[in-house]
C-alpha positions in Angstrom: -0.1 0.1 -0.1 1.2 3.4 -1.0 1.4 6.4 1.1 -1.0 8.9 0.1 -0.6 13.0 1.1 -3.9 15.2 1.2 -5.2 18.6 0.9 -8.1 19.9 2.9 -10.2 23.2 1.5 -12.8 25.2 2.7 -16.0 25.7 0.7 -19.5 27.3 1.5 -22.7 26.0 -0.5 -25.9 27.4 -0.6 -29.3 26.5 -1.9 -33.1 27.8 -1.4 -34.0 23.9 -1.0 -32.1 22.5 2.3 -29.1 21.5 3.6 -28.0 18.5 1.3 -28.3 20.4 -1.6 -26.3 23.4 -0.4 -23.5 20.6 0.2 -24.0 19.2 -3.2 -23.7 22.4 -5.0 -20.3 23.3 -3.4 -19.2 19.7 -4.4 -20.3 19.7 -7.9 -19.0 23.0 -8.5 -15.4 22.4 -6.7 -15.3 18.8 -8.7 -15.2 21.0 -11.8 -11.5 22.1 -10.9 -10.4 19.7 -8.1 -9.7 16.2 -9.0 -9.1 13.4 -6.8 -11.9 14.6 -4.0 -11.9 11.9 -1.3 -14.3 13.4 1.8 -16.0 16.1 3.3 -16.8 17.0 6.5 -19.6 19.8 7.7 -18.0 22.5 9.7 -20.9 25.0 10.2 -24.2 25.5 8.9 -26.6 28.7 8.8 -29.2 30.1 6.9 -30.7 33.1 5.5 -34.0 34.7 6.7 -36.4 36.6 4.6 -40.0 37.8 5.8 -39.4 35.5 8.8 -39.0 32.1 6.6 -35.8 30.4 5.4 -34.7 31.8 2.1 -31.4 29.9 2.0 -29.3 27.4 3.8 -25.6 28.0 3.9 -23.1 24.9 4.8 -19.4 25.5 5.3 -17.5 22.2 4.1 -14.1 21.1 4.1 -13.1 18.9 1.4 -10.1 16.4 1.3 -8.6 15.6 -2.0 -5.7 13.5 -2.8 -2.4 15.3 -4.0 -0.8 12.3 -5.3 
C-alpha cells in the first residue's frame, strides 16, 4: 500500500432547497476544477431569513482531496 498526501479546502455552498442541496452544490462546483476529492466534513450550518422564512441554507464544508 502506498502512502498518500491529502489537502483540505473550505467551501460554502448555498441552496434555497435545503442543507443537502447546499452541500451537493459546493461539491459539484469544486469537482469542476479539483480532481481526486475523497471526503467532506460539515463545519458550519447557517441560513438566511427573509420575511420570517428560510430563504437560503448556507453550509460550510471542508473537502479533502488526494495530492498523489
